[in-house]
N, C-alpha and C positions, 0 to 999 in steps of 0.2 A: 203644471203649481204654479199657482205666484209666488214670488217670490218678495221677504220682506223689502220696506221700502224704509232708509234711513228719512229723518227728521229735514225741513227746507232748509238748504243752503242758505246760513247767514254771509255776507260778507262783513270780514275783520281786516281795516288796513294793516293793523298789527300782523296780520300775514303776510305783508310787505316785504320779501328780500333784499329788493334794490329800492333805492329812491327813484322810481316811476308813478305816475298817474295815470288813472284811466278814466277814458273820457268817450263822449258823442263825438262820433266822425264828419265832419263837416264838407261842405261838398267840396270847396277846394282842393282837399286831401283827398280826393278818390285813386284821380289818378296814382296816387304816390303809394296807394294803400293795393294798389292791381299789382305796382313793378315789386312788390312785396310780397306780394303770391305769389307772383311768378315767379321768382327769387325763389321763396322757398316751394316749389312744388314742381322745379322744372326736372327733371327725369327722375325724381320720389319713386310717383305708382305707375305714372305712365312714358314713353320717350317725349320730350318734352312737360308741353302744360295744355291744358285748357281751363285752369281752373279761376285762373286770372277773367277768361272772359264769361264764366259764369258766375264769377261777384260782379262784374258789370253790370250783367244782364239783370241782374236780380235787383239791382239798385232802382233799375226802371221798369220792374216788373208791381203787379197789383199786392205780390207775397210781401214786400219788401216794409221793412218794422225799423225808421229811423234809431229809434231808443237803443236797439240792439244794435248796432249798426257800431262797432267800440275800437277805441283803440288803447294802446298802449306808450306814453310816452316819456323818454329816460333823457335827461340832459336837456330838451328840448327838440328831439328828434323822435318821429315815428320807429316804435323798431315792434309793434305787435297791433295787427289785429283781429278782431274777432266777427262774424256775422249769424243771426240767426236769421228764417222768415218761416212766416207762415206757411203750412201744411195742411194736410188731414187726414183722418182716418178712415174710409167707406165702409161700411155693414152690409152686407148682403142684399139690402133695402136701399140703396145706395139711401141711407143718413148719413149724412159727414157729421165727424169731432175735429173741433182746431185745435190744432197739437204744433207745438214749430220743429223748424230744423236746424241746426244747428252745422253753420261751415259756411267758408271755409275758415281755419284759423292758420295763421301765417306770422312766425319769430325772426328777424333777422339773422339770419344763418350765425354772425359772429356773435351773435347774442345766444343762444340758442342753448340749452343742458343749467341755464338758469332758473326755474322755476317759471317762469315768464307767464309760458303757457298755461300753467294750471289757474295763475292770479289769474288770467284773462276769462279762462274757460266757469271759475267760481262767479268771479262776479257775474256772466252773463247767465250765468245757473240762478245767483240772486237776484238779480234783475227779471229775470224772467218770471220766478215766481213772486218778483211782488205785482208785477202785472197781472197776476192771476190766472197765466195761462199751463195750463194739467200735464204738458209734459215735452218732450225733447225730443227726437230722432235724429241717428245722424249716420253714414258709412264713413268708417275706419276705419285704424287699427283697432284691433282688442286690446293689445298689449298698453293700447294708452289707454284709451277710456275708460278701461276700466276702474281705474283708480276714480272714477268720477260718480260713479254708480250703476252705467250706464249697463246692461245687462243684453245678450242675445232677446232681441222682438217676441220673438216667437212664446219669450214666456209670458208673454201679452199677447198671442192671439193674433200678434201683427202680420203681415206679410210686407212685400213688396209691391210695388202695382201689378207686378205679374203676374204676384204668387209663390214667390221665394225667399227661404231664408237662408241665410249664415252668414255666420260668426261677426261679419263687418258690420251688419246691421243689428242695431243697439237702439235700446230705448231706454229710457229716465224716467220715472215718475217725481214727478215737483211736490208732489205732496203723497203722502202715504198710500195707495189705492186712486190715486187719480186716475187709473187711468181701466178701471173695476168698469164691466160694463162697454168698454171700449174697445173693439175688434174690427178686423180686415184687412182691409189696403191699404199700404202709405203712399199718398200723393201729394211726392214734392214740387213746389215749383215747374212748370214748364218750361221756366227762364234756364234751368240745372243741364239742359238739353243743348250742345250747342253744333252748329256745323265747319266743316271744311272751312265754305267759303268764307263766311265768318271771322273765323281765328283766323286766317290768312292776312284777312284785311286788317282786323285789331292788330298783329302780330305787326304789322308798319310801326305804327307808334313806340314801340319798345326796341331795347340794345338786338341786333343779331346775337343766337346764341345757340350753338350748336346740338345736335338731338343726340341725345346715345338709351344706353338699356335701362330700362328700373330699378333702383335701386329696391325698391319694396315691392313683393308681391303677394296680395290677400288675395286669400282664396275668395267664388265667391257663386 
């Protein structure tokens, strides 16, 4: 049964809990945001981190949407980043419907717990809605993302590329019934696939960090 969806997100600058600004990322800031992402995700969901390499690869892919590569700035410093890229839902007849895949979302560890991630997410959702995208998909912690209206993708008849469903795989309609009639396999960018060789080479650009046990384990 399809769950009810709220009206499209409307970005309200009065929601800002701090004097931050949100804008599109410039190319000169790519490495800084990749390092921010690495710091955010290091030993979080996996030992070490691959997400910063994913971000680097997404920006080189045909699925990159520059308008949805966004920064949060506070006191002249980059303190947060979010990106959404093109993806598709493919039905049994191989017809594809374009959606978005959001992530990674990274916040400076010293600035976490202040609502900055929520502000970035809401801004990104509002901008994607204004750009006439139907829906956003993601893989993440349900305890965090459900607050924005994301639901288990199984509610919409959408599975992963290999036909699986689990709580961490979620979808958000950007307007009521936007996913009506759209079912099938979710095909995110191939830029999400990383190799150990590429990761080891990319890691040479960053300060050395010790790998440890993942702090959060998500069932899939």
